[in-house]
C-alpha positions in Angstrom: 86.6 83.8 109.4 87.5 86.4 112.1 87.3 89.1 109.5 83.9 88.0 108.3 82.6 87.9 111.9 84.1 91.3 112.6 82.2 92.8 109.6 78.9 91.3 110.7 76.5 92.6 113.4 75.3 89.4 115.2 73.1 91.5 117.5 70.8 92.3 114.6 67.9 90.0 113.7 68.6 88.6 110.2 64.9 88.1 109.6 64.3 91.8 110.2 67.4 93.5 108.7 69.6 91.1 106.9 71.9 93.8 105.5 72.6 95.1 109.0 73.2 91.6 110.2 75.6 90.8 107.4 77.4 94.2 107.0 76.7 96.1 110.2 80.2 95.6 111.6 81.8 96.9 108.4 79.6 100.0 108.5 80.7 100.7 112.1 84.4 100.3 111.4 84.7 102.1 108.1 83.8 105.5 106.7 83.5 106.3 103.0 86.4 108.7 102.2 85.3 112.1 100.8 87.2 111.2 97.6 85.2 108.0 97.0 81.6 107.2 96.1 81.9 103.7 97.6 84.3 101.8 100.0 84.7 98.0 100.1 87.3 95.4 100.8 88.5 95.7 97.2 89.0 99.4 97.6 91.1 98.8 100.7 93.2 96.1 98.9 93.7 98.6 96.0 94.9 101.3 98.3 97.3 98.9 100.0 98.6 97.7 96.7 99.2 101.2 95.5 101.4 101.9 98.5 103.4 98.8 97.7 103.7 99.7 94.1 104.8 103.2 94.9 107.7 101.8 96.9 108.7 99.4 94.1 108.5 102.1 91.4 110.6 104.5 93.4 113.6 102.1 93.8 116.6 102.2 91.4 116.0 100.5 88.1 119.6 99.3 87.7 119.6 95.6 86.9 115.8 95.5 86.3 114.4 93.6 83.4 113.1 95.9 80.5 109.4 95.7 81.6 110.2 97.0 85.1 112.4 99.8 83.7 109.6 100.9 81.4 107.1 101.0 84.3 109.5 103.0 86.4 110.2 105.4 83.5 106.4 105.9 83.1 106.0 106.6 86.8 108.8 109.1 86.9 107.4 110.9 83.9 104.0 111.2 85.7 105.7 112.5 88.8 107.7 115.2 87.0 105.2 117.9 87.7 107.6 120.8 86.7 108.0 119.4 83.2 104.3 118.7 83.0 103.5 122.3 83.9 106.2 123.5 81.4 104.7 121.5 78.5 101.2 122.7 79.4 98.7 121.7 76.7 101.4 120.7 74.1 100.9 116.9 74.5 97.2 117.3 74.0 97.6 119.5 70.9 100.0 117.0 69.5 97.6 114.1 70.1 94.8 116.0 68.4 97.1 116.5 65.3 97.6 112.8 65.2 93.9 112.1 64.9 93.2 114.8 62.4 92.6 117.8 64.7 89.3 118.8 66.3 86.8 120.7 64.2 85.6 122.9 67.2 89.2 123.9 67.7 90.4 124.3 64.1 90.0 127.0 61.5 88.3 125.8 58.3 88.5 122.1 59.3 86.0 121.1 56.6 88.3 122.5 53.9 91.8 121.8 55.3 91.4 118.5 57.2 88.2 116.7 56.1 89.3 115.8 52.5 92.1 113.5 53.8 90.4 112.5 57.0 89.4 108.8 57.4 87.2 107.7 60.3 88.4 104.1 59.9 92.1 105.1 60.1 91.5 107.4 63.1 89.5 104.7 65.0 92.4 102.3 64.6 94.9 105.0 65.6 92.9 105.8 68.8 92.8 102.1 69.6 96.5 101.2 68.8 98.2 104.4 70.0 96.0 105.7 72.8 94.1 102.5 73.9 90.8 104.4 73.3 87.8 102.7 71.8 85.3 105.0 70.1 82.1 103.8 68.4 83.5 100.2 68.1 85.4 98.1 70.6 87.8 95.7 68.9 90.2 93.4 70.8 91.9 90.0 70.6 91.0 87.3 73.2 90.6 83.6 73.6 88.1 81.9 71.3 85.2 80.7 73.5 84.7 77.8 71.1 88.4 76.8 71.0 90.6 77.9 73.9 93.8 76.9 72.0 93.5 80.0 69.7 92.8 83.7 69.8 90.3 85.6 67.7 89.2 89.2 67.0 86.2 90.3 69.0 84.0 93.3 68.0 81.8 94.8 70.6 80.2 98.1 71.7 82.5 100.4 73.7 81.8 102.1 76.9 80.0 105.5 76.8 81.5 108.9 77.7 79.6 108.7 81.0 79.4 105.6 83.2 76.0 104.3 81.9 73.1 105.2 79.7 71.1 106.3 82.8 73.2 109.5 82.9 71.9 110.5 79.4 68.2 110.1 80.1 67.3 110.2 83.9 66.7 113.2 85.9 67.8 114.3 89.4 71.6 113.7 90.1 71.9 112.2 86.6 70.8 115.4 85.0 73.2 117.5 87.1 76.1 115.2 86.0 74.9 115.5 82.4 75.0 119.3 82.6 78.4 119.3 84.2 79.7 116.9 81.5 78.5 119.2 78.8 80.1 122.2 80.5 83.3 120.3 80.9 83.5 119.7 77.1 82.8 123.3 76.4 85.5 124.4 78.9 88.1 122.1 77.3 87.2 123.3 73.8 87.6 126.9 74.8 90.9 126.3 76.5 92.3 124.6 73.4 91.1 127.4 71.2 92.8 129.9 73.5 96.1 127.9 73.5 96.0 127.9 69.7 95.4 131.7 69.6 92.0 131.3 68.0 89.3 133.9 68.3 86.8 133.5 71.2 83.5 132.2 69.8 81.4 130.9 72.8 78.2 130.4 70.8 80.0 128.3 68.2 81.7 126.1 70.8 78.3 125.8 72.7 76.6 124.6 69.5 79.3 122.2 68.5 79.5 120.5 72.0 75.7 120.3 72.1 75.9 118.3 68.9 78.5 116.0 70.5 76.2 115.5 73.5 73.3 114.8 71.1 75.4 112.2 69.2 76.4 110.5 72.5 72.8 110.4 73.6 71.7 108.7 70.4 74.5 106.1 70.8 73.4 105.5 74.4 69.9 105.0 73.2 
């Protein structure tokens, strides 16, 4: 109750400005960090939890159950920046090979890769190995009609950008859209360079424009 009252502004007239009345105290006591687009009690709880988790993950894993050991191993691998820098783009290139390479960063993909490439297989690989849903979202969850069993659900996945507004609206949405396209172009160029492929900016631009067009059609 004390926290709720602290986050209110009882001096404001709720009939004139209910938002100020309900949230004025919060606005006065908190500033949105430069690294965030929003700041709420949930963000504070998340930050506090991350500090606690960091302390737990940095303790010795001797005597831990297997699940805790795996979590600490994953954390250590993410914090090993020297090895990450040493491996450079190799993990990404290996991941691309698993899913049949990337046409924009491959020589003669249509001839060398496409004949044996199966979209169904690669969608399942992206889901099972990388936890990435593309075109179709498929997962196992409790049956709404019978909670004693689990069933397979098929749904639409999330888009490349946060919502369909980013694909069609102007203003800030358009600026994000342009930056998103440029990001794809930059990554494609970097991979081509790491694979010692010739620089072909116009080809990369055209291919990524097609990707953007496809995503826009899906969003529509």
